[in-house]
Every structure is written in structure tokens, then in C-alpha cells.
NUMI-859968 format. One record per atom (N, C-alpha, C): x, y, z. Coordinates in steps of 0.05 Angstrom, whole numbers. Layout:
N
+--------+--------+--------+
:      X :      Y :      Z :
+--------+--------+--------+
:      X :      Y :      Z :
...
+--------+--------+--------+
# end
This chain:
250
+--------+--------+--------+
:      X :      Y :      Z :
+--------+--------+--------+
:   -255 :    319 :    -56 :
:   -267 :    300 :    -30 :
:   -294 :    311 :    -23 :
:   -313 :    292 :    -20 :
:   -341 :    300 :    -12 :
:   -339 :    308 :     18 :
:   -362 :    320 :     28 :
:   -364 :    332 :     55 :
:   -353 :    311 :     73 :
:   -343 :    320 :     94 :
:   -331 :    305 :    117 :
:   -354 :    290 :    129 :
:   -349 :    265 :    139 :
:   -373 :    252 :    154 :
:   -367 :    240 :    181 :
:   -386 :    234 :    197 :
:   -384 :    217 :    220 :
:   -387 :    189 :    211 :
:   -364 :    174 :    219 :
:   -365 :    144 :    210 :
:   -361 :    126 :    231 :
:   -379 :    108 :    229 :
:   -371 :     86 :    252 :
:   -362 :     58 :    237 :
:   -340 :     47 :    251 :
:   -329 :     22 :    240 :
:   -330 :      2 :    259 :
:   -342 :    -22 :    253 :
:   -339 :    -42 :    272 :
:   -318 :    -62 :    263 :
:   -305 :    -78 :    282 :
:   -285 :    -93 :    275 :
:   -258 :    -78 :    266 :
:   -253 :    -56 :    283 :
:   -230 :    -36 :    270 :
:   -208 :    -41 :    283 :
:   -204 :    -60 :    295 :
:   -176 :    -69 :    305 :
:   -155 :    -86 :    291 :
:   -167 :    -94 :    269 :
:   -152 :   -115 :    256 :
:   -159 :   -113 :    225 :
:   -143 :   -123 :    207 :
:   -148 :   -123 :    180 :
:   -160 :   -100 :    166 :
:   -176 :   -105 :    151 :
:   -191 :    -84 :    131 :
:   -201 :    -59 :    151 :
:   -215 :    -63 :    172 :
:   -225 :    -47 :    191 :
:   -204 :    -27 :    201 :
:   -183 :    -38 :    209 :
:   -160 :    -25 :    219 :
:   -149 :     -6 :    199 :
:   -142 :    -15 :    176 :
:   -132 :      5 :    154 :
:   -152 :     24 :    148 :
:   -178 :     17 :    143 :
:   -198 :     34 :    139 :
:   -203 :     56 :    155 :
:   -201 :     54 :    181 :
:   -204 :     73 :    206 :
:   -180 :     96 :    202 :
:   -157 :     86 :    199 :
:   -133 :    102 :    195 :
:   -134 :    117 :    169 :
:   -144 :    108 :    146 :
:   -149 :    120 :    121 :
:   -169 :    141 :    119 :
:   -188 :    135 :    136 :
:   -215 :    156 :    139 :
:   -206 :    180 :    158 :
:   -191 :    170 :    179 :
:   -181 :    192 :    196 :
:   -164 :    213 :    182 :
:   -141 :    203 :    166 :
:   -123 :    218 :    149 :
:   -140 :    236 :    133 :
:   -162 :    227 :    124 :
:   -176 :    245 :    104 :
:   -193 :    267 :    122 :
:   -194 :    264 :    144 :
:   -209 :    287 :    162 :
:   -233 :    277 :    169 :
:   -247 :    255 :    163 :
:   -270 :    246 :    176 :
:   -271 :    240 :    205 :
:   -290 :    244 :    216 :
:   -297 :    238 :    248 :
:   -301 :    208 :    246 :
:   -280 :    194 :    259 :
:   -280 :    166 :    258 :
:   -284 :    156 :    286 :
:   -303 :    135 :    289 :
:   -309 :    122 :    310 :
:   -304 :     90 :    307 :
:   -281 :     79 :    324 :
:   -277 :     56 :    318 :
:   -284 :     36 :    342 :
:   -297 :     12 :    336 :
:   -303 :    -11 :    356 :
:   -286 :    -32 :    352 :
:   -280 :    -46 :    377 :
:   -265 :    -70 :    375 :
:   -261 :    -81 :    401 :
:   -249 :   -103 :    404 :
:   -244 :   -114 :    431 :
:   -214 :   -114 :    437 :
:   -195 :   -104 :    419 :
:   -164 :   -105 :    424 :
:   -161 :    -77 :    438 :
:   -157 :    -76 :    463 :
:   -151 :    -52 :    475 :
:   -126 :    -37 :    468 :
:   -103 :    -52 :    462 :
:    -81 :    -42 :    455 :
:    -84 :    -27 :    429 :
:    -95 :    -40 :    409 :
:    -97 :    -31 :    384 :
:   -118 :     -1 :    385 :
:   -138 :     -3 :    400 :
:   -154 :     21 :    405 :
:   -141 :     45 :    416 :
:   -122 :     37 :    436 :
:   -104 :     61 :    446 :
:    -89 :     73 :    426 :
:    -77 :     58 :    407 :
:    -59 :     64 :    385 :
:    -77 :     82 :    362 :
:   -101 :     75 :    364 :
:   -118 :     89 :    343 :
:   -128 :    118 :    357 :
:   -133 :    118 :    379 :
:   -142 :    142 :    397 :
:   -117 :    159 :    397 :
:    -93 :    152 :    398 :
:    -72 :    171 :    394 :
:    -70 :    182 :    368 :
:    -83 :    173 :    348 :
:    -90 :    185 :    320 :
:   -110 :    204 :    318 :
:   -125 :    206 :    343 :
:   -147 :    222 :    342 :
:   -171 :    210 :    335 :
:   -174 :    183 :    335 :
:   -196 :    167 :    328 :
:   -213 :    163 :    355 :
:   -239 :    168 :    353 :
:   -257 :    160 :    378 :
:   -257 :    130 :    376 :
:   -250 :    119 :    401 :
:   -253 :     88 :    402 :
:   -271 :     79 :    426 :
:   -285 :     57 :    419 :
:   -304 :     42 :    438 :
:   -296 :     13 :    438 :
:   -288 :      4 :    466 :
:   -281 :    -21 :    469 :
:   -308 :    -38 :    478 :
:   -316 :    -58 :    462 :
:   -337 :    -72 :    465 :
:   -342 :    -98 :    447 :
:   -349 :   -118 :    463 :
:   -360 :   -140 :    449 :
:   -387 :   -139 :    440 :
:   -391 :   -129 :    415 :
:   -416 :   -124 :    403 :
:   -435 :   -148 :    400 :
:   -423 :   -175 :    408 :
:   -439 :   -198 :    405 :
:   -454 :   -204 :    431 :
:   -447 :   -193 :    450 :
:   -461 :   -195 :    479 :
:   -488 :   -179 :    480 :
:   -501 :   -187 :    501 :
:   -526 :   -171 :    501 :
:   -522 :   -148 :    517 :
:   -512 :   -128 :    499 :
:   -506 :   -101 :    508 :
:   -529 :    -82 :    501 :
:   -530 :    -62 :    518 :
:   -548 :    -38 :    512 :
:   -533 :    -20 :    492 :
:   -540 :    -20 :    463 :
:   -528 :     -3 :    448 :
:   -531 :     26 :    452 :
:   -551 :     33 :    467 :
:   -552 :     62 :    472 :
:   -535 :     70 :    489 :
:   -525 :     55 :    510 :
:   -502 :     59 :    525 :
:   -476 :     59 :    511 :
:   -470 :     40 :    496 :
:   -446 :     35 :    484 :
:   -439 :     60 :    465 :
:   -458 :     70 :    450 :
:   -455 :     92 :    430 :
:   -469 :    117 :    441 :
:   -471 :    119 :    464 :
:   -485 :    143 :    472 :
:   -473 :    171 :    467 :
:   -444 :    169 :    467 :
:   -431 :    192 :    460 :
:   -428 :    198 :    429 :
:   -434 :    180 :    414 :
:   -429 :    180 :    385 :
:   -450 :    199 :    374 :
:   -476 :    195 :    382 :
:   -497 :    204 :    366 :
:   -505 :    190 :    343 :
:   -513 :    202 :    323 :
:   -522 :    188 :    300 :
:   -500 :    192 :    278 :
:   -487 :    168 :    266 :
:   -463 :    171 :    247 :
:   -478 :    175 :    220 :
:   -465 :    186 :    200 :
:   -471 :    189 :    175 :
:   -471 :    160 :    159 :
:   -448 :    148 :    166 :
:   -441 :    119 :    153 :
:   -436 :     99 :    177 :
:   -444 :     77 :    174 :
:   -437 :     54 :    187 :
:   -425 :     34 :    174 :
:   -404 :     23 :    178 :
:   -386 :      0 :    161 :
:   -384 :    -21 :    181 :
:   -398 :    -43 :    176 :
:   -397 :    -66 :    191 :
:   -374 :    -87 :    179 :
:   -351 :    -86 :    192 :
:   -326 :    -99 :    184 :
:   -322 :   -125 :    198 :
:   -332 :   -125 :    223 :
:   -325 :   -149 :    240 :
:   -334 :   -175 :    228 :
:   -317 :   -195 :    230 :
:   -324 :   -222 :    217 :
:   -302 :   -242 :    229 :
:   -312 :   -266 :    234 :
:   -298 :   -292 :    238 :
:   -300 :   -309 :    221 :
:   -282 :   -331 :    220 :
:   -286 :   -355 :    205 :
:   -269 :   -378 :    215 :
:   -280 :   -399 :    210 :
:   -263 :   -427 :    213 :
:   -268 :   -445 :    190 :
:   -245 :   -447 :    175 :
:   -245 :   -467 :    154 :
:   -240 :   -494 :    158 :
:   -262 :   -511 :    157 :
:   -258 :   -540 :    162 :
:   -279 :   -554 :    154 :
:   -278 :   -579 :    144 :
:   -304 :   -596 :    137 :
:   -324 :   -591 :    158 :
:   -350 :   -592 :    150 :
:   -372 :   -588 :    166 :
:   -372 :   -606 :    189 :
:   -366 :   -631 :    185 :
:   -367 :   -653 :    207 :
:   -344 :   -649 :    224 :
:   -323 :   -634 :    218 :
:   -304 :   -628 :    239 :
:   -303 :   -603 :    254 :
:   -325 :   -585 :    247 :
:   -331 :   -558 :    261 :
:   -341 :   -567 :    288 :
:   -332 :   -550 :    308 :
:   -339 :   -552 :    334 :
:   -367 :   -534 :    333 :
:   -384 :   -546 :    351 :
:   -413 :   -523 :    350 :
:   -405 :   -499 :    362 :
:   -389 :   -495 :    381 :
:   -380 :   -468 :    388 :
:   -370 :   -451 :    364 :
:   -356 :   -464 :    348 :
:   -345 :   -446 :    322 :
:   -368 :   -440 :    305 :
:   -386 :   -459 :    300 :
:   -410 :   -450 :    287 :
:   -426 :   -429 :    300 :
:   -431 :   -429 :    321 :
:   -445 :   -406 :    340 :
:   -430 :   -381 :    333 :
:   -406 :   -380 :    339 :
:   -389 :   -356 :    337 :
:   -393 :   -344 :    311 :
:   -391 :   -360 :    291 :
:   -396 :   -350 :    262 :
:   -421 :   -338 :    257 :
:   -440 :   -349 :    267 :
:   -467 :   -338 :    259 :
:   -475 :   -315 :    283 :
:   -463 :   -314 :    302 :
:   -465 :   -292 :    324 :
:   -451 :   -268 :    315 :
:   -425 :   -271 :    307 :
:   -410 :   -246 :    296 :
:   -414 :   -236 :    268 :
:   -420 :   -256 :    251 :
:   -422 :   -248 :    223 :
:   -454 :   -242 :    217 :
:   -473 :   -251 :    230 :
:   -498 :   -249 :    223 :
:   -515 :   -232 :    244 :
:   -519 :   -246 :    267 :
:   -534 :   -231 :    289 :
:   -525 :   -202 :    298 :
:   -500 :   -201 :    305 :
:   -486 :   -176 :    313 :
:   -494 :   -155 :    293 :
:   -486 :   -158 :    266 :
:   -493 :   -136 :    248 :
:   -523 :   -130 :    242 :
:   -538 :   -151 :    241 :
:   -570 :   -145 :    242 :
:   -576 :   -128 :    268 :
:   -569 :   -134 :    286 :
:   -581 :   -119 :    311 :
:   -566 :    -91 :    309 :
:   -541 :    -88 :    301 :
:   -531 :    -61 :    298 :
:   -545 :    -43 :    278 :
:   -551 :    -58 :    256 :
:   -563 :    -45 :    232 :
:   -592 :    -36 :    244 :
:   -607 :    -53 :    257 :
:   -635 :    -43 :    268 :
:   -626 :    -17 :    287 :
:   -606 :    -19 :    303 :
:   -604 :      7 :    321 :
:   -598 :     32 :    306 :
:   -579 :     28 :    287 :
:   -571 :     55 :    272 :
:   -591 :     59 :    249 :
:   -602 :     45 :    240 :
:   -622 :     49 :    218 :
:   -647 :     67 :    231 :
:   -654 :     57 :    254 :
:   -676 :     74 :    268 :
:   -667 :    100 :    270 :
:   -642 :    105 :    280 :
:   -636 :    133 :    282 :
:   -633 :    149 :    253 :
:   -623 :    137 :    235 :
:   -621 :    146 :    210 :
:   -649 :    153 :    197 :
:   -667 :    137 :    202 :
:   -693 :    143 :    192 :
:   -704 :    168 :    201 :
:   -701 :    174 :    227 :
:   -709 :    199 :    238 :
:   -696 :    227 :    224 :
:   -672 :    221 :    215 :
:   -657 :    242 :    202 :
:   -662 :    239 :    170 :
:   -670 :    218 :    160 :
:   -675 :    213 :    132 :
:   -651 :    213 :    114 :
:   -632 :    201 :    127 :
:   -608 :    205 :    111 :
:   -587 :    184 :    128 :
:   -568 :    171 :    110 :
:   -550 :    152 :    122 :
:   -538 :    133 :    102 :
:   -519 :    115 :    113 :
:   -506 :     97 :     94 :
:   -496 :     74 :    110 :
:   -508 :     49 :    103 :
:   -497 :     25 :    117 :
:   -483 :     10 :     98 :
:   -456 :      3 :    109 :
:   -440 :    -12 :     90 :
:   -434 :    -40 :    102 :
:   -440 :    -61 :     90 :
:   -431 :    -87 :     98 :
:   -406 :    -99 :     82 :
:   -390 :   -107 :    100 :
:   -365 :   -121 :     87 :
:   -370 :   -148 :     88 :
:   -383 :   -159 :     66 :
:   -393 :   -187 :     65 :
:   -370 :   -203 :     51 :
:   -376 :   -221 :     28 :
:   -356 :   -240 :     18 :
:   -369 :   -249 :     -6 :
:   -347 :   -260 :    -24 :
:   -356 :   -275 :    -46 :
:   -364 :   -301 :    -35 :
:   -359 :   -308 :    -13 :
:   -371 :   -339 :      1 :
:   -401 :   -337 :      0 :
:   -411 :   -312 :      3 :
:   -438 :   -306 :      9 :
:   -454 :   -316 :    -21 :
:   -436 :   -312 :    -43 :
:   -448 :   -318 :    -70 :
:   -439 :   -347 :    -78 :
:   -416 :   -353 :    -73 :
:   -406 :   -380 :    -85 :
:   -395 :   -394 :    -61 :
:   -406 :   -412 :    -52 :
:   -397 :   -427 :    -31 :
:   -375 :   -450 :    -40 :
:   -361 :   -456 :    -18 :
:   -340 :   -477 :    -28 :
:   -336 :   -494 :     -4 :
:   -322 :   -519 :     -5 :
:   -317 :   -536 :     15 :
:   -299 :   -526 :     37 :
:   -303 :   -534 :     62 :
:   -290 :   -524 :     83 :
:   -297 :   -497 :     93 :
:   -317 :   -487 :     78 :
:   -328 :   -460 :     87 :
:   -360 :   -460 :     90 :
:   -371 :   -481 :     98 :
:   -397 :   -483 :     98 :
:   -413 :   -463 :    113 :
:   -405 :   -462 :    140 :
:   -422 :   -446 :    156 :
:   -411 :   -418 :    154 :
:   -387 :   -413 :    148 :
:   -379 :   -385 :    139 :
:   -391 :   -378 :    116 :
:   -396 :   -393 :     95 :
:   -410 :   -384 :     72 :
:   -438 :   -380 :     77 :
:   -450 :   -398 :     94 :
:   -480 :   -392 :    102 :
:   -481 :   -364 :    121 :
:   -465 :   -358 :    130 :
:   -466 :   -334 :    147 :
:   -467 :   -311 :    129 :
:   -451 :   -311 :    108 :
:   -449 :   -290 :     87 :
:   -471 :   -290 :     68 :
:   -482 :   -312 :     60 :
:   -506 :   -317 :     49 :
:   -529 :   -300 :     64 :
:   -534 :   -303 :     88 :
:   -549 :   -291 :    103 :
:   -549 :   -261 :    107 :
:   -520 :   -251 :    110 :
:   -520 :   -223 :    113 :
:   -528 :   -206 :     84 :
:   -521 :   -221 :     62 :
:   -529 :   -210 :     34 :
:   -556 :   -210 :     31 :
:   -573 :   -229 :     39 :
:   -598 :   -231 :     39 :
:   -613 :   -209 :     55 :
:   -604 :   -205 :     79 :
:   -614 :   -185 :     98 :
:   -608 :   -160 :     88 :
:   -584 :   -155 :     76 :
:   -576 :   -128 :     67 :
:   -598 :   -122 :     39 :
:   -600 :   -140 :     25 :
:   -618 :   -135 :      0 :
:   -648 :   -127 :     11 :
:   -658 :   -140 :     30 :
:   -683 :   -134 :     40 :
:   -684 :   -103 :     55 :
:   -666 :   -100 :     71 :
:   -659 :    -75 :     86 :
:   -655 :    -55 :     67 :
:   -646 :    -56 :     46 :
:   -641 :    -37 :     24 :
:   -668 :    -25 :     13 :
:   -683 :    -44 :      7 :
:   -713 :    -36 :     -1 :
:   -730 :    -22 :     18 :
:   -725 :    -34 :     44 :
:   -740 :    -18 :     69 :
:   -733 :     11 :     71 :
:   -708 :     14 :     70 :
:   -697 :     40 :     75 :
:   -695 :     62 :     54 :
:   -700 :     52 :     29 :
:   -695 :     68 :      6 :
:   -710 :     96 :     10 :
:   -735 :     93 :     14 :
:   -751 :    119 :     21 :
:   -741 :    135 :     42 :
:   -728 :    128 :     56 :
:   -718 :    149 :     79 :
:   -690 :    159 :     72 :
:   -681 :    156 :     47 :
:   -655 :    164 :     39 :
:   -630 :    153 :     51 :
:   -633 :    129 :     58 :
:   -615 :    112 :     70 :
:   -600 :     92 :     48 :
:   -577 :     96 :     40 :
:   -562 :     80 :     24 :
:   -554 :     50 :     39 :
:   -553 :     27 :     24 :
:   -544 :      4 :     34 :
:   -526 :     -8 :     12 :
:   -501 :    -15 :     20 :
:   -483 :    -24 :      5 :
:   -467 :    -50 :     14 :
:   -466 :    -70 :     -3 :
:   -450 :    -91 :      5 :
:   -421 :    -95 :     -9 :
:   -402 :   -100 :      6 :
:   -373 :   -103 :     -7 :
:   -367 :   -135 :     -7 :
:   -367 :   -144 :    -29 :
:   -361 :   -172 :    -35 :
:   -333 :   -180 :    -40 :
:   -314 :   -182 :    -26 :
:   -287 :   -188 :    -31 :
:   -280 :   -217 :    -32 :
:   -263 :   -227 :    -53 :
:   -255 :   -255 :    -49 :
:   -231 :   -253 :    -22 :
:   -217 :   -277 :    -24 :
:   -197 :   -280 :     -1 :
:   -179 :   -254 :      0 :
:   -179 :   -244 :     24 :
:   -159 :   -222 :     28 :
:   -135 :   -227 :     47 :
:   -112 :   -217 :     38 :
:    -89 :   -222 :     54 :
:    -89 :   -206 :     75 :
:    -99 :   -219 :     98 :
:    -99 :   -207 :    128 :
:    -98 :   -231 :    145 :
:    -92 :   -225 :    168 :
:    -92 :   -244 :    192 :
:   -118 :   -263 :    197 :
:   -139 :   -254 :    181 :
:   -164 :   -270 :    183 :
:   -158 :   -296 :    173 :
:   -144 :   -299 :    148 :
:   -139 :   -326 :    137 :
:   -124 :   -345 :    160 :
:   -104 :   -332 :    169 :
:    -88 :   -349 :    186 :
:   -104 :   -359 :    212 :
:   -123 :   -341 :    222 :
:   -140 :   -351 :    242 :
:   -162 :   -371 :    235 :
:   -169 :   -368 :    208 :
:   -194 :   -378 :    199 :
:   -183 :   -413 :    191 :
:   -157 :   -414 :    184 :
:   -143 :   -439 :    175 :
:   -116 :   -440 :    183 :
:   -116 :   -453 :    206 :
:    -88 :   -454 :    221 :
:    -68 :   -474 :    207 :
:    -77 :   -487 :    187 :
:    -62 :   -505 :    172 :
:    -46 :   -492 :    150 :
:    -54 :   -464 :    142 :
:    -41 :   -456 :    122 :
:    -46 :   -459 :     95 :
:    -61 :   -482 :     92 :
:    -66 :   -497 :     65 :
:    -85 :   -476 :     45 :
:   -105 :   -461 :     58 :
:   -122 :   -441 :     44 :
:   -103 :   -420 :     33 :
:    -86 :   -405 :     48 :
:    -69 :   -386 :     41 :
:    -53 :   -393 :     17 :
:    -38 :   -423 :     23 :
:    -20 :   -429 :      3 :
:    -32 :   -435 :    -25 :
:    -59 :   -447 :    -24 :
:    -73 :   -453 :    -50 :
:    -81 :   -428 :    -63 :
:    -84 :   -408 :    -49 :
:    -98 :   -381 :    -62 :
:    -81 :   -360 :    -60 :
:    -56 :   -364 :    -56 :
:    -35 :   -342 :    -52 :
:    -36 :   -324 :    -77 :
:    -39 :   -334 :   -103 :
:    -36 :   -317 :   -125 :
:    -62 :   -300 :   -128 :
:    -83 :   -309 :   -113 :
:   -109 :   -291 :   -119 :
:   -118 :   -276 :    -96 :
:   -102 :   -275 :    -74 :
:   -108 :   -259 :    -52 :
:   -107 :   -230 :    -57 :
:   -130 :   -215 :    -47 :
:   -131 :   -187 :    -49 :
:   -116 :   -173 :    -30 :
:   -105 :   -150 :    -35 :
:    -91 :   -134 :    -14 :
:   -110 :   -119 :      0 :
:   -110 :   -118 :     27 :
:   -129 :   -104 :     41 :
:   -133 :    -75 :     35 :
:   -110 :    -61 :     21 :
:   -111 :    -37 :     14 :
:   -130 :    -30 :    -11 :
:   -133 :    -51 :    -25 :
:   -152 :    -51 :    -49 :
:   -183 :    -49 :    -37 :
:   -186 :    -65 :    -20 :
:   -210 :    -67 :     -8 :
:   -218 :    -39 :      6 :
:   -204 :    -29 :     20 :
:   -205 :     -4 :     31 :
:   -209 :     19 :     14 :
:   -195 :     17 :    -10 :
:   -200 :     34 :    -31 :
:   -228 :     35 :    -43 :
:   -239 :     13 :    -45 :
:   -263 :      7 :    -58 :
:   -285 :     21 :    -37 :
:   -282 :     13 :    -11 :
:   -303 :     21 :     13 :
:   -299 :     55 :     13 :
:   -275 :     65 :     10 :
:   -274 :     95 :     12 :
:   -291 :    109 :    -11 :
:   -288 :     93 :    -37 :
:   -301 :    105 :    -58 :
:   -329 :    103 :    -58 :
:   -340 :     82 :    -44 :
:   -370 :     80 :    -44 :
:   -382 :     99 :    -22 :
:   -363 :    106 :     -2 :
:   -371 :    127 :     21 :
:   -378 :    150 :      4 :
:   -362 :    157 :    -13 :
:   -365 :    183 :    -28 :
:   -386 :    185 :    -48 :
:   -389 :    157 :    -62 :
:   -412 :    156 :    -83 :
:   -423 :    129 :    -80 :
:   -446 :    128 :    -64 :
:   -459 :    102 :    -57 :
:   -468 :     86 :    -77 :
:   -461 :     59 :    -77 :
:   -471 :     44 :    -99 :
:   -482 :     16 :    -84 :
:   -496 :     -1 :   -101 :
:   -512 :    -23 :    -91 :
:   -489 :    -42 :    -78 :
:   -472 :    -52 :    -95 :
:   -454 :    -67 :    -85 :
:   -427 :    -72 :   -103 :
:   -407 :    -83 :    -91 :
:   -383 :    -77 :   -104 :
:   -370 :   -110 :   -100 :
:   -364 :   -120 :   -123 :
:   -349 :   -147 :   -123 :
:   -319 :   -142 :   -128 :
:   -305 :   -154 :   -114 :
:   -277 :   -154 :   -114 :
:   -261 :   -180 :   -113 :
:   -243 :   -187 :   -136 :
:   -235 :   -172 :   -158 :
:   -262 :   -172 :   -173 :
:   -258 :   -152 :   -194 :
:   -284 :   -143 :   -210 :
:   -298 :   -171 :   -226 :
:   -278 :   -186 :   -234 :
:   -283 :   -211 :   -249 :
:   -303 :   -231 :   -235 :
:   -304 :   -226 :   -207 :
:   -318 :   -245 :   -188 :
:   -347 :   -239 :   -198 :
:   -355 :   -216 :   -203 :
:   -385 :   -211 :   -212 :
:   -393 :   -231 :   -232 :
:   -376 :   -234 :   -251 :
:   -381 :   -251 :   -274 :
:   -383 :   -281 :   -266 :
:   -367 :   -289 :   -248 :
:   -361 :   -315 :   -237 :
:   -384 :   -322 :   -219 :
:   -396 :   -303 :   -204 :
:   -417 :   -310 :   -184 :
:   -441 :   -312 :   -201 :
:   -445 :   -295 :   -221 :
:   -470 :   -296 :   -238 :
:   -472 :   -322 :   -255 :
:   -445 :   -330 :   -264 :
:   -449 :   -354 :   -277 :
:   -455 :   -376 :   -260 :
:   -444 :   -374 :   -234 :
:   -450 :   -396 :   -217 :
:   -479 :   -402 :   -208 :
:   -493 :   -374 :   -208 :
:   -523 :   -373 :   -199 :
:   -538 :   -388 :   -221 :
:   -528 :   -389 :   -251 :
:   -544 :   -398 :   -268 :
:   -533 :   -425 :   -278 :
:   -508 :   -434 :   -277 :
:   -496 :   -457 :   -284 :
:   -478 :   -469 :   -260 :
:   -489 :   -475 :   -238 :
:   -477 :   -483 :   -213 :
:   -455 :   -509 :   -216 :
:   -470 :   -531 :   -230 :
:   -455 :   -555 :   -232 :
:   -434 :   -551 :   -255 :
:   -436 :   -534 :   -273 :
:   -417 :   -532 :   -293 :
:   -395 :   -515 :   -283 :
:   -396 :   -495 :   -264 :
:   -374 :   -477 :   -252 :
:   -360 :   -496 :   -234 :
:   -375 :   -512 :   -218 :
:   -362 :   -533 :   -196 :
:   -345 :   -550 :   -213 :
:   -353 :   -560 :   -236 :
:   -339 :   -578 :   -253 :
:   -311 :   -567 :   -263 :
:   -314 :   -543 :   -277 :
:   -293 :   -530 :   -289 :
:   -274 :   -520 :   -268 :
:   -284 :   -510 :   -243 :
:   -270 :   -500 :   -225 :
:   -260 :   -516 :   -202 :
:   -258 :   -542 :   -208 :
:   -252 :   -566 :   -188 :
:   -229 :   -558 :   -173 :
:   -209 :   -548 :   -181 :
:   -184 :   -543 :   -169 :
:   -189 :   -519 :   -147 :
:   -208 :   -499 :   -154 :
:   -211 :   -478 :   -137 :
:   -231 :   -491 :   -112 :
:   -251 :   -506 :   -120 :
:   -269 :   -515 :   -101 :
:   -256 :   -536 :    -81 :
:   -239 :   -553 :    -88 :
:   -222 :   -566 :    -71 :
:   -200 :   -559 :    -59 :
:   -202 :   -544 :    -37 :
:   -177 :   -533 :    -25 :
:   -171 :   -550 :     -2 :
:   -149 :   -562 :     -3 :
:   -142 :   -581 :     20 :
:   -114 :   -573 :     30 :
+--------+--------+--------+
# end
């Protein structure tokens, strides 16, 4: 194992973020978990994890929220929300929420933590993005747009921070078998359609842990998604035609 680190995880009260916090704590890292679910945060606190209850999408003073943490070695931006529905059926408040949680909050947090890391000339920012940011599908228009945005942001930030010794990684998983799917699509059709292709959250956690120890530019999960997304970038119409069953999830 590489040296132990101080690690901050957003969205740590459910899904991948929750499993990741427990895994890293068990490995001996100093883990700081943020989220809104007080009950889960209390459970994490009992495990020896530092917890911060905060809605990071609000206009908060990050200096106050993170004043006890200091400068982390690694920040993992896990928080995310989604609503899977046709664009014309989405509520505007759902659109606002996806852009606020998936885009603006991590952008602002990145600015805050990167400013601290630049002074120390070391650090690692890990964005849990999505394959939706590379290949958009029906009923995920705004969600895909939010992930496209965060991938573009991360790519630019990576170049800006390289000279300061700060690594930037994007984790780009396909659909993960977590409660996120049930909240995003309460009809259950998305889960049923893709049941054979769902990633286990443990696999995503394993990939994140590996890149904490050995930073890389990006990770596509499952691995074959890297080929799919590159093909889509070059031959979008062909991929949409051949993958008609995948793109039409009803």
C-alpha cells in the first residue's frame, strides 16, 4: 500500500461514496465524509471517519465547512443526482437540481481545494463522472449534459494544474447497481432493461482505490466502454443504429 492519505469524499452517505469511505477507512487513510444524511454520517463517525453534514449546493462558506479538515491529499467528488425522463417531461426544478449538484457544486469545490493544493504543489482530484458524459441516450438528456460538462471541466483543469503537481482523474462508469437508479427512474424500466449490464459498486470502488495509489488520466468502466465511446465519437450515426435497443430504453 502507498502512504496513507487525508481523503475527502463528497456524496459519502450512499452508493459508491459510502462504500468508498468505509473501504479507505479500513485501509488506514484519514477519511473525511460529507453528505446530507445525518443517520448515515453518524454510522460512519462510529467507524472513525470524520463527518461533515452539509448541502454543498447551497451558498456556503467552504472555509467554514472544511475549516477542521485542512488541505486533503485527495478529493473524490462522488455526489450526483439524476432524473431519467424525456426532455419534454422533465420539471424545470429537476433540470436545475442536476446542473447544480452534478456541475456547479463540483466546479466550486474544485476551485476551493485546488487553490489550497497549488500552495502545497501536490494533490489529486477525482471526479466520478459517467459514460453518459461520452455517449448520451434518450431519457437522460440533462443528466448527460451535466456529465459532458464535468468531463470538459476536468480536462481543462487537468492542464491548468499539471505544473503544480496536482493530478486530475475522471472515473467514467456505465450504469451502477445502486439506489441512484431507483431514484432516477422510479418506473424501474431502466434497471430492468440494463440488468445484465449493471456494474457492481464494489468494482467502481476498486477502480477508484487503485487510482488513488497510482493516478491516471481517466478510467472507463467496464473497460470495453472505452472502445464504444471512441467509436461513437467518430461514427455516432452508425453506433446509434447498431445500438438501437440500448438507446431506446423505455
